[in-house]
PDB file of N, CA, C and O in Angstrom:
ATOM      1  N   MET A   1      19.735  38.936 -82.767  1.00  0.00           N
ATOM      2  CA  MET A   1      21.216  39.722 -82.737  1.00  0.00           C
ATOM      3  C   MET A   1      20.589  40.704 -81.808  1.00  0.00           C
ATOM      4  O   MET A   1      19.475  41.223 -81.738  1.00  0.00           O
ATOM      5  N   ASN A   2      22.110  40.805 -80.859  1.00  0.00           N
ATOM      6  CA  ASN A   2      22.067  41.527 -79.861  1.00  0.00           C
ATOM      7  C   ASN A   2      22.897  43.031 -80.643  1.00  0.00           C
ATOM      8  O   ASN A   2      23.647  42.947 -81.615  1.00  0.00           O
ATOM      9  N   ASN A   3      22.444  44.624 -79.777  1.00  0.00           N
ATOM     10  CA  ASN A   3      22.286  45.441 -80.358  1.00  0.00           C
ATOM     11  C   ASN A   3      23.975  45.544 -80.758  1.00  0.00           C
ATOM     12  O   ASN A   3      24.377  45.526 -81.922  1.00  0.00           O
ATOM     13  N   ASN A   4      24.619  45.623 -79.885  1.00  0.00           N
ATOM     14  CA  ASN A   4      26.269  45.788 -80.240  1.00  0.00           C
ATOM     15  C   ASN A   4      26.690  45.412 -81.698  1.00  0.00           C
ATOM     16  O   ASN A   4      27.295  46.131 -82.494  1.00  0.00           O
ATOM     17  N   THR A   5      26.046  43.569 -81.959  1.00  0.00           N
ATOM     18  CA  THR A   5      26.522  43.552 -83.118  1.00  0.00           C
ATOM     19  C   THR A   5      25.396  44.333 -84.494  1.00  0.00           C
ATOM     20  O   THR A   5      25.904  44.426 -85.611  1.00  0.00           O
ATOM     21  N   LYS A   6      24.103  44.781 -84.319  1.00  0.00           N
ATOM     22  CA  LYS A   6      24.111  45.428 -84.824  1.00  0.00           C
ATOM     23  C   LYS A   6      24.423  46.846 -85.343  1.00  0.00           C
ATOM     24  O   LYS A   6      23.923  47.534 -86.233  1.00  0.00           O
ATOM     25  N   LEU A   7      25.743  47.091 -84.193  1.00  0.00           N
ATOM     26  CA  LEU A   7      25.590  48.780 -84.711  1.00  0.00           C
ATOM     27  C   LEU A   7      26.797  49.174 -85.838  1.00  0.00           C
ATOM     28  O   LEU A   7      26.972  49.940 -86.786  1.00  0.00           O
ATOM     29  N   GLU A   8      27.860  47.596 -84.701  1.00  0.00           N
ATOM     30  CA  GLU A   8      28.846  47.051 -86.007  1.00  0.00           C
ATOM     31  C   GLU A   8      29.115  46.717 -87.383  1.00  0.00           C
ATOM     32  O   GLU A   8      30.079  47.018 -88.086  1.00  0.00           O
ATOM     33  N   ILE A   9      27.891  45.914 -87.682  1.00  0.00           N
ATOM     34  CA  ILE A   9      27.029  46.022 -88.430  1.00  0.00           C
ATOM     35  C   ILE A   9      27.050  47.256 -89.484  1.00  0.00           C
ATOM     36  O   ILE A   9      28.037  47.481 -90.185  1.00  0.00           O
ATOM     37  N   ALA A  10      25.890  48.016 -89.528  1.00  0.00           N
ATOM     38  CA  ALA A  10      25.038  49.120 -89.196  1.00  0.00           C
ATOM     39  C   ALA A  10      26.526  50.084 -90.018  1.00  0.00           C
ATOM     40  O   ALA A  10      26.650  50.397 -91.202  1.00  0.00           O
ATOM     41  N   VAL A  11      27.532  50.359 -88.773  1.00  0.00           N
ATOM     42  CA  VAL A  11      28.617  51.247 -89.438  1.00  0.00           C
ATOM     43  C   VAL A  11      29.856  50.817 -90.537  1.00  0.00           C
ATOM     44  O   VAL A  11      30.539  51.697 -91.059  1.00  0.00           O
ATOM     45  N   GLU A  12      30.071  49.362 -90.830  1.00  0.00           N
ATOM     46  CA  GLU A  12      30.284  49.119 -91.310  1.00  0.00           C
ATOM     47  C   GLU A  12      29.505  49.334 -92.808  1.00  0.00           C
ATOM     48  O   GLU A  12      30.131  49.923 -93.690  1.00  0.00           O
ATOM     49  N   ILE A  13      28.182  48.864 -93.066  1.00  0.00           N
ATOM     50  CA  ILE A  13      27.275  49.184 -94.009  1.00  0.00           C
ATOM     51  C   ILE A  13      27.462  50.832 -94.510  1.00  0.00           C
ATOM     52  O   ILE A  13      28.046  51.223 -95.521  1.00  0.00           O
ATOM     53  N   ILE A  14      26.994  51.390 -93.801  1.00  0.00           N
ATOM     54  CA  ILE A  14      27.313  52.801 -93.800  1.00  0.00           C
ATOM     55  C   ILE A  14      28.638  53.890 -94.457  1.00  0.00           C
ATOM     56  O   ILE A  14      28.642  54.982 -95.025  1.00  0.00           O
ATOM     57  N   ALA A  15      29.890  52.721 -93.936  1.00  0.00           N
ATOM     58  CA  ALA A  15      31.135  53.707 -94.406  1.00  0.00           C
ATOM     59  C   ALA A  15      31.210  53.102 -96.068  1.00  0.00           C
ATOM     60  O   ALA A  15      32.190  53.356 -96.767  1.00  0.00           O
ATOM     61  N   ALA A  16      29.612  51.971 -96.773  1.00  0.00           N
ATOM     62  CA  ALA A  16      30.674  51.483 -97.932  1.00  0.00           C
ATOM     63  C   ALA A  16      30.009  52.072 -98.936  1.00  0.00           C
ATOM     64  O   ALA A  16      30.358  52.365-100.079  1.00  0.00           O
ATOM     65  N   GLN A  17      28.486  52.274 -98.051  1.00  0.00           N
ATOM     66  CA  GLN A  17      27.285  53.174 -98.700  1.00  0.00           C
ATOM     67  C   GLN A  17      28.076  54.528 -99.113  1.00  0.00           C
ATOM     68  O   GLN A  17      28.312  54.937-100.250  1.00  0.00           O
ATOM     69  N   ILE A  18      28.429  55.123 -97.830  1.00  0.00           N
ATOM     70  CA  ILE A  18      28.756  56.949 -98.459  1.00  0.00           C
ATOM     71  C   ILE A  18      29.616  56.849 -99.093  1.00  0.00           C
ATOM     72  O   ILE A  18      29.683  57.796 -99.876  1.00  0.00           O
ATOM     73  N   ALA A  19      30.869  55.727 -99.266  1.00  0.00           N
ATOM     74  CA  ALA A  19      32.420  55.376 -99.884  1.00  0.00           C
ATOM     75  C   ALA A  19      31.360  54.754-101.527  1.00  0.00           C
ATOM     76  O   ALA A  19      32.020  54.119-102.348  1.00  0.00           O
ATOM     77  N   MET A  20      30.348  54.911-101.741  1.00  0.00           N
ATOM     78  CA  MET A  20      30.745  53.998-102.884  1.00  0.00           C
ATOM     79  C   MET A  20      29.003  55.209-103.562  1.00  0.00           C
ATOM     80  O   MET A  20      28.277  54.743-104.440  1.00  0.00           O
ATOM     81  N   CYS A  21      28.753  56.397-103.037  1.00  0.00           N
ATOM     82  CA  CYS A  21      27.715  57.479-103.216  1.00  0.00           C
ATOM     83  C   CYS A  21      29.030  57.960-103.752  1.00  0.00           C
ATOM     84  O   CYS A  21      29.399  58.226-104.896  1.00  0.00           O
ATOM     85  N   ALA A  22      29.433  57.981-102.964  1.00  0.00           N
ATOM     86  CA  ALA A  22      31.219  59.174-103.290  1.00  0.00           C
ATOM     87  C   ALA A  22      32.260  58.772-104.100  1.00  0.00           C
ATOM     88  O   ALA A  22      33.032  59.650-104.484  1.00  0.00           O
ATOM     89  N   LYS A  23      32.509  57.234-104.560  1.00  0.00           N
ATOM     90  CA  LYS A  23      33.084  57.293-105.771  1.00  0.00           C
ATOM     91  C   LYS A  23      32.545  57.824-107.070  1.00  0.00           C
ATOM     92  O   LYS A  23      33.174  58.346-107.991  1.00  0.00           O
ATOM     93  N   ASN A  24      30.649  57.477-106.913  1.00  0.00           N
ATOM     94  CA  ASN A  24      29.459  57.890-108.156  1.00  0.00           C
ATOM     95  C   ASN A  24      28.987  58.996-108.302  1.00  0.00           C
ATOM     96  O   ASN A  24      27.928  59.294-108.854  1.00  0.00           O
ATOM     97  N   GLY A  25      29.686  59.608-107.855  1.00  0.00           N
ATOM     98  CA  GLY A  25      30.375  61.173-107.531  1.00  0.00           C
ATOM     99  C   GLY A  25      29.166  61.740-107.546  1.00  0.00           C
ATOM    100  O   GLY A  25      28.539  62.027-108.566  1.00  0.00           O
ATOM    101  N   TYR A  26      28.626  62.005-105.819  1.00  0.00           N
ATOM    102  CA  TYR A  26      27.932  62.463-105.051  1.00  0.00           C
ATOM    103  C   TYR A  26      29.133  63.597-104.311  1.00  0.00           C
ATOM    104  O   TYR A  26      30.264  63.192-104.040  1.00  0.00           O
ATOM    105  N   THR A  27      28.780  64.784-104.089  1.00  0.00           N
ATOM    106  CA  THR A  27      29.533  65.814-103.082  1.00  0.00           C
ATOM    107  C   THR A  27      28.667  65.459-101.800  1.00  0.00           C
ATOM    108  O   THR A  27      27.563  64.947-101.612  1.00  0.00           O
ATOM    109  N   LEU A  28      29.653  65.954-101.031  1.00  0.00           N
ATOM    110  CA  LEU A  28      29.148  66.934 -99.749  1.00  0.00           C
ATOM    111  C   LEU A  28      27.843  66.862 -99.278  1.00  0.00           C
ATOM    112  O   LEU A  28      27.370  66.501 -98.200  1.00  0.00           O
ATOM    113  N   LYS A  29      27.181  67.435-100.692  1.00  0.00           N
ATOM    114  CA  LYS A  29      26.457  69.314-100.408  1.00  0.00           C
ATOM    115  C   LYS A  29      24.565  68.043-101.268  1.00  0.00           C
ATOM    116  O   LYS A  29      23.433  68.525-101.287  1.00  0.00           O
ATOM    117  N   SER A  30      24.815  66.952-101.658  1.00  0.00           N
ATOM    118  CA  SER A  30      23.857  66.375-102.439  1.00  0.00           C
ATOM    119  C   SER A  30      22.927  65.310-101.359  1.00  0.00           C
ATOM    120  O   SER A  30      23.371  64.529-100.517  1.00  0.00           O
ATOM    121  N   ARG A  31      21.725  65.552-101.667  1.00  0.00           N
ATOM    122  CA  ARG A  31      20.390  65.569-101.051  1.00  0.00           C
ATOM    123  C   ARG A  31      21.350  64.101-100.113  1.00  0.00           C
ATOM    124  O   ARG A  31      21.721  64.176 -98.942  1.00  0.00           O
ATOM    125  N   GLU A  32      21.567  62.843-101.072  1.00  0.00           N
ATOM    126  CA  GLU A  32      21.876  61.260-101.340  1.00  0.00           C
ATOM    127  C   GLU A  32      23.009  61.514 -99.875  1.00  0.00           C
ATOM    128  O   GLU A  32      22.919  60.855 -98.839  1.00  0.00           O
ATOM    129  N   MET A  33      23.847  62.416-100.080  1.00  0.00           N
ATOM    130  CA  MET A  33      25.162  61.821 -99.010  1.00  0.00           C
ATOM    131  C   MET A  33      24.504  62.991 -97.846  1.00  0.00           C
ATOM    132  O   MET A  33      25.218  62.671 -96.895  1.00  0.00           O
ATOM    133  N   GLN A  34      23.963  63.686 -97.512  1.00  0.00           N
ATOM    134  CA  GLN A  34      22.968  64.813 -96.298  1.00  0.00           C
ATOM    135  C   GLN A  34      22.462  63.730 -95.778  1.00  0.00           C
ATOM    136  O   GLN A  34      22.629  63.492 -94.582  1.00  0.00           O
ATOM    137  N   THR A  35      21.720  62.851 -96.637  1.00  0.00           N
ATOM    138  CA  THR A  35      21.105  61.773 -95.628  1.00  0.00           C
ATOM    139  C   THR A  35      21.517  60.340 -94.775  1.00  0.00           C
ATOM    140  O   THR A  35      21.269  59.620 -93.809  1.00  0.00           O
ATOM    141  N   LEU A  36      22.382  60.572 -96.011  1.00  0.00           N
ATOM    142  CA  LEU A  36      23.307  59.098 -95.100  1.00  0.00           C
ATOM    143  C   LEU A  36      24.297  59.889 -94.442  1.00  0.00           C
ATOM    144  O   LEU A  36      24.472  59.320 -93.364  1.00  0.00           O
ATOM    145  N   ILE A  37      24.858  60.646 -94.485  1.00  0.00           N
ATOM    146  CA  ILE A  37      25.485  61.412 -92.802  1.00  0.00           C
ATOM    147  C   ILE A  37      24.738  61.662 -91.728  1.00  0.00           C
ATOM    148  O   ILE A  37      25.006  61.184 -90.626  1.00  0.00           O
ATOM    149  N   LYS A  38      23.826  62.365 -91.934  1.00  0.00           N
ATOM    150  CA  LYS A  38      22.668  62.185 -91.063  1.00  0.00           C
ATOM    151  C   LYS A  38      21.750  61.659 -90.205  1.00  0.00           C
ATOM    152  O   LYS A  38      21.109  62.069 -89.238  1.00  0.00           O
ATOM    153  N   GLU A  39      21.908  60.177 -91.095  1.00  0.00           N
ATOM    154  CA  GLU A  39      21.221  58.258 -90.565  1.00  0.00           C
ATOM    155  C   GLU A  39      22.921  58.052 -89.984  1.00  0.00           C
ATOM    156  O   GLU A  39      22.872  57.066 -89.248  1.00  0.00           O
ATOM    157  N   ARG A  40      24.607  58.668 -90.028  1.00  0.00           N
ATOM    158  CA  ARG A  40      24.909  57.112 -89.652  1.00  0.00           C
ATOM    159  C   ARG A  40      24.861  58.271 -88.695  1.00  0.00           C
ATOM    160  O   ARG A  40      25.361  57.632 -87.769  1.00  0.00           O
ATOM    161  N   ASN A  41      24.506  60.406 -87.757  1.00  0.00           N
ATOM    162  CA  ASN A  41      24.871  59.909 -86.569  1.00  0.00           C
ATOM    163  C   ASN A  41      24.246  59.651 -86.028  1.00  0.00           C
ATOM    164  O   ASN A  41      24.673  59.288 -84.932  1.00  0.00           O
ATOM    165  N   GLU A  42      22.433  59.566 -86.259  1.00  0.00           N
ATOM    166  CA  GLU A  42      21.614  59.247 -85.852  1.00  0.00           C
ATOM    167  C   GLU A  42      21.816  58.208 -85.543  1.00  0.00           C
ATOM    168  O   GLU A  42      21.191  57.872 -84.536  1.00  0.00           O
ATOM    169  N   MET A  43      22.576  57.328 -86.055  1.00  0.00           N
ATOM    170  CA  MET A  43      23.246  55.520 -85.341  1.00  0.00           C
ATOM    171  C   MET A  43      24.617  55.518 -84.736  1.00  0.00           C
ATOM    172  O   MET A  43      25.110  54.399 -84.597  1.00  0.00           O
ATOM    173  N   TYR A  44      24.988  56.049 -84.534  1.00  0.00           N
ATOM    174  CA  TYR A  44      26.263  56.684 -83.632  1.00  0.00           C
ATOM    175  C   TYR A  44      25.770  56.768 -82.228  1.00  0.00           C
ATOM    176  O   TYR A  44      26.297  56.333 -81.204  1.00  0.00           O
ATOM    177  N   LYS A  45      24.124  57.724 -82.465  1.00  0.00           N
ATOM    178  CA  LYS A  45      23.878  57.690 -80.821  1.00  0.00           C
ATOM    179  C   LYS A  45      22.808  57.053 -80.896  1.00  0.00           C
ATOM    180  O   LYS A  45      21.706  57.600 -80.853  1.00  0.00           O
ATOM    181  N   GLY A  46      23.027  55.548 -81.043  1.00  0.00           N
ATOM    182  CA  GLY A  46      22.094  54.393 -80.649  1.00  0.00           C
ATOM    183  C   GLY A  46      20.520  54.111 -81.010  1.00  0.00           C
ATOM    184  O   GLY A  46      19.722  53.390 -80.411  1.00  0.00           O
ATOM    185  N   ASN A  47      20.328  54.939 -82.223  1.00  0.00           N
ATOM    186  CA  ASN A  47      18.884  55.454 -82.779  1.00  0.00           C
ATOM    187  C   ASN A  47      18.770  53.411 -83.684  1.00  0.00           C
ATOM    188  O   ASN A  47      19.145  52.574 -84.505  1.00  0.00           O
ATOM    189  N   LYS A  48      17.956  53.819 -82.612  1.00  0.00           N
ATOM    190  CA  LYS A  48      17.827  52.173 -83.085  1.00  0.00           C
ATOM    191  C   LYS A  48      16.182  51.675 -84.496  1.00  0.00           C
ATOM    192  O   LYS A  48      15.715  50.661 -85.015  1.00  0.00           O
ATOM    193  N   MET A  49      16.049  52.454 -84.498  1.00  0.00           N
ATOM    194  CA  MET A  49      15.367  52.274 -85.840  1.00  0.00           C
ATOM    195  C   MET A  49      16.137  52.550 -86.950  1.00  0.00           C
ATOM    196  O   MET A  49      16.022  52.050 -88.069  1.00  0.00           O
ATOM    197  N   VAL A  50      17.285  53.747 -86.404  1.00  0.00           N
ATOM    198  CA  VAL A  50      17.460  53.503 -88.019  1.00  0.00           C
ATOM    199  C   VAL A  50      19.089  52.412 -87.848  1.00  0.00           C
ATOM    200  O   VAL A  50      19.783  52.604 -88.846  1.00  0.00           O
ATOM    201  N   ILE A  51      19.565  51.691 -87.141  1.00  0.00           N
ATOM    202  CA  ILE A  51      20.363  50.755 -87.070  1.00  0.00           C
ATOM    203  C   ILE A  51      19.711  50.009 -87.831  1.00  0.00           C
ATOM    204  O   ILE A  51      20.223  49.755 -88.921  1.00  0.00           O
ATOM    205  N   ASP A  52      18.303  49.390 -87.478  1.00  0.00           N
ATOM    206  CA  ASP A  52      17.556  48.959 -88.125  1.00  0.00           C
ATOM    207  C   ASP A  52      17.727  48.720 -89.154  1.00  0.00           C
ATOM    208  O   ASP A  52      18.114  47.630 -89.576  1.00  0.00           O
ATOM    209  N   LYS A  53      17.326  50.268 -90.172  1.00  0.00           N
ATOM    210  CA  LYS A  53      16.611  50.364 -91.446  1.00  0.00           C
ATOM    211  C   LYS A  53      17.918  50.716 -92.227  1.00  0.00           C
ATOM    212  O   LYS A  53      17.833  50.873 -93.445  1.00  0.00           O
ATOM    213  N   ILE A  54      19.365  50.876 -91.467  1.00  0.00           N
ATOM    214  CA  ILE A  54      20.191  51.049 -92.647  1.00  0.00           C
ATOM    215  C   ILE A  54      20.399  49.543 -92.974  1.00  0.00           C
ATOM    216  O   ILE A  54      20.408  49.222 -94.163  1.00  0.00           O
ATOM    217  N   ILE A  55      20.567  48.587 -92.010  1.00  0.00           N
ATOM    218  CA  ILE A  55      20.983  46.955 -92.094  1.00  0.00           C
ATOM    219  C   ILE A  55      20.139  46.474 -93.138  1.00  0.00           C
ATOM    220  O   ILE A  55      20.640  45.608 -93.856  1.00  0.00           O
ATOM    221  N   LYS A  56      18.199  47.075 -93.554  1.00  0.00           N
ATOM    222  CA  LYS A  56      17.538  46.263 -94.356  1.00  0.00           C
ATOM    223  C   LYS A  56      17.720  46.786 -95.312  1.00  0.00           C
ATOM    224  O   LYS A  56      17.656  46.158 -96.369  1.00  0.00           O
ATOM    225  N   LEU A  57      17.978  47.974 -95.283  1.00  0.00           N
ATOM    226  CA  LEU A  57      17.769  48.769 -96.980  1.00  0.00           C
ATOM    227  C   LEU A  57      19.476  49.150 -97.606  1.00  0.00           C
ATOM    228  O   LEU A  57      20.082  48.896 -98.646  1.00  0.00           O
ATOM    229  N   TYR A  58      19.771  49.832 -96.416  1.00  0.00           N
ATOM    230  CA  TYR A  58      21.352  49.781 -98.203  1.00  0.00           C
ATOM    231  C   TYR A  58      22.262  48.275 -97.965  1.00  0.00           C
ATOM    232  O   TYR A  58      23.226  47.931 -98.649  1.00  0.00           O
ATOM    233  N   GLY A  59      21.542  47.350 -96.569  1.00  0.00           N
ATOM    234  CA  GLY A  59      23.298  46.094 -96.217  1.00  0.00           C
ATOM    235  C   GLY A  59      22.067  45.753 -97.329  1.00  0.00           C
ATOM    236  O   GLY A  59      21.221  46.405 -96.715  1.00  0.00           O
ATOM    237  N   PRO A  60      21.490  45.352 -98.225  1.00  0.00           N
ATOM    238  CA  PRO A  60      20.889  44.333 -99.318  1.00  0.00           C
ATOM    239  C   PRO A  60      22.088  44.476-100.759  1.00  0.00           C
ATOM    240  O   PRO A  60      22.632  43.560-101.375  1.00  0.00           O
ATOM    241  N   LYS A  61      22.227  46.208-100.993  1.00  0.00           N
ATOM    242  CA  LYS A  61      22.556  47.209-101.800  1.00  0.00           C
ATOM    243  C   LYS A  61      23.905  46.862-101.746  1.00  0.00           C
ATOM    244  O   LYS A  61      24.386  46.210-102.673  1.00  0.00           O
ATOM    245  N   ILE A  62      24.638  47.230-100.716  1.00  0.00           N
ATOM    246  CA  ILE A  62      26.639  46.714-100.515  1.00  0.00           C
ATOM    247  C   ILE A  62      26.471  45.494-100.843  1.00  0.00           C
ATOM    248  O   ILE A  62      27.366  45.224-101.644  1.00  0.00           O
ATOM    249  N   LYS A  63      25.638  44.360-100.619  1.00  0.00           N
ATOM    250  CA  LYS A  63      25.657  43.344-100.884  1.00  0.00           C
ATOM    251  C   LYS A  63      26.150  42.184-101.953  1.00  0.00           C
ATOM    252  O   LYS A  63      26.761  41.126-102.104  1.00  0.00           O
ATOM    253  N   SER A  64      25.253  43.429-102.678  1.00  0.00           N
ATOM    254  CA  SER A  64      25.110  43.173-104.485  1.00  0.00           C
ATOM    255  C   SER A  64      26.191  43.570-105.523  1.00  0.00           C
ATOM    256  O   SER A  64      26.530  43.111-106.613  1.00  0.00           O
ATOM    257  N   GLU A  65      26.597  44.608-104.749  1.00  0.00           N
ATOM    258  CA  GLU A  65      27.487  45.170-105.704  1.00  0.00           C
ATOM    259  C   GLU A  65      29.056  44.392-104.552  1.00  0.00           C
ATOM    260  O   GLU A  65      29.990  44.072-105.287  1.00  0.00           O
ATOM    261  N   TYR A  66      29.312  44.146-103.185  1.00  0.00           N
ATOM    262  CA  TYR A  66      30.322  43.659-103.411  1.00  0.00           C
ATOM    263  C   TYR A  66      30.319  42.105-104.417  1.00  0.00           C
ATOM    264  O   TYR A  66      31.079  41.773-105.327  1.00  0.00           O
ATOM    265  N   GLU A  67      29.333  41.502-103.908  1.00  0.00           N
ATOM    266  CA  GLU A  67      28.808  40.441-104.492  1.00  0.00           C
ATOM    267  C   GLU A  67      29.319  40.158-105.944  1.00  0.00           C
ATOM    268  O   GLU A  67      29.787  39.037-106.142  1.00  0.00           O
ATOM    269  N   LYS A  68      29.270  41.321-107.301  1.00  0.00           N
ATOM    270  CA  LYS A  68      29.377  41.472-108.827  1.00  0.00           C
ATOM    271  C   LYS A  68      30.920  41.801-108.919  1.00  0.00           C
ATOM    272  O   LYS A  68      31.532  41.586-109.965  1.00  0.00           O
ATOM    273  N   ILE A  69      31.746  42.512-107.412  1.00  0.00           N
ATOM    274  CA  ILE A  69      33.250  42.218-107.552  1.00  0.00           C
ATOM    275  C   ILE A  69      33.489  40.803-107.655  1.00  0.00           C
ATOM    276  O   ILE A  69      33.593  40.111-108.667  1.00  0.00           O
ATOM    277  N   THR A  70      33.554  40.512-106.529  1.00  0.00           N
ATOM    278  CA  THR A  70      33.329  39.175-106.613  1.00  0.00           C
ATOM    279  C   THR A  70      33.185  37.898-108.056  1.00  0.00           C
ATOM    280  O   THR A  70      33.783  37.020-108.679  1.00  0.00           O
ATOM    281  N   ILE A  71      32.769  38.143-108.013  1.00  0.00           N
ATOM    282  CA  ILE A  71      32.354  37.927-109.153  1.00  0.00           C
ATOM    283  C   ILE A  71      33.013  37.970-111.290  1.00  0.00           C
ATOM    284  O   ILE A  71      32.989  37.370-112.365  1.00  0.00           O
ATOM    285  N   GLU A  72      33.451  39.080-110.620  1.00  0.00           N
ATOM    286  CA  GLU A  72      33.990  40.275-111.754  1.00  0.00           C
ATOM    287  C   GLU A  72      35.454  39.670-111.717  1.00  0.00           C
ATOM    288  O   GLU A  72      35.887  39.319-112.815  1.00  0.00           O
ATOM    289  N   ARG A  73      36.215  39.508-110.708  1.00  0.00           N
ATOM    290  CA  ARG A  73      37.090  38.644-109.867  1.00  0.00           C
ATOM    291  C   ARG A  73      36.996  37.398-110.319  1.00  0.00           C
ATOM    292  O   ARG A  73      37.876  36.818-109.683  1.00  0.00           O
ATOM    293  N   LYS A  74      36.506  36.646-110.991  1.00  0.00           N
ATOM    294  CA  LYS A  74      36.398  34.853-110.739  1.00  0.00           C
ATOM    295  C   LYS A  74      36.147  35.071-112.126  1.00  0.00           C
ATOM    296  O   LYS A  74      36.050  33.966-112.661  1.00  0.00           O
ATOM    297  N   LEU A  75      35.988  36.052-113.004  1.00  0.00           N
ATOM    298  CA  LEU A  75      36.298  35.492-114.843  1.00  0.00           C
ATOM    299  C   LEU A  75      37.003  36.770-115.028  1.00  0.00           C
ATOM    300  O   LEU A  75      37.496  37.050-116.121  1.00  0.00           O
TER     301      LEU A  75
END
């Protein structure tokens, strides 16, 4: 996968992760949200290690959440 594709995927994943945390009651001052914001900023700077981390760590979490939603809609 080329770097631009990875960045585009990471952008969507980090946005979804931030939204999910906000939905779960985390505020901007929480440690979790601060970490996500710092990682988002590093991602936009082109930090390849952070981009890979976002895809590998948060990607499966977001995927499982979307799968839960899909299953619930089918019921």
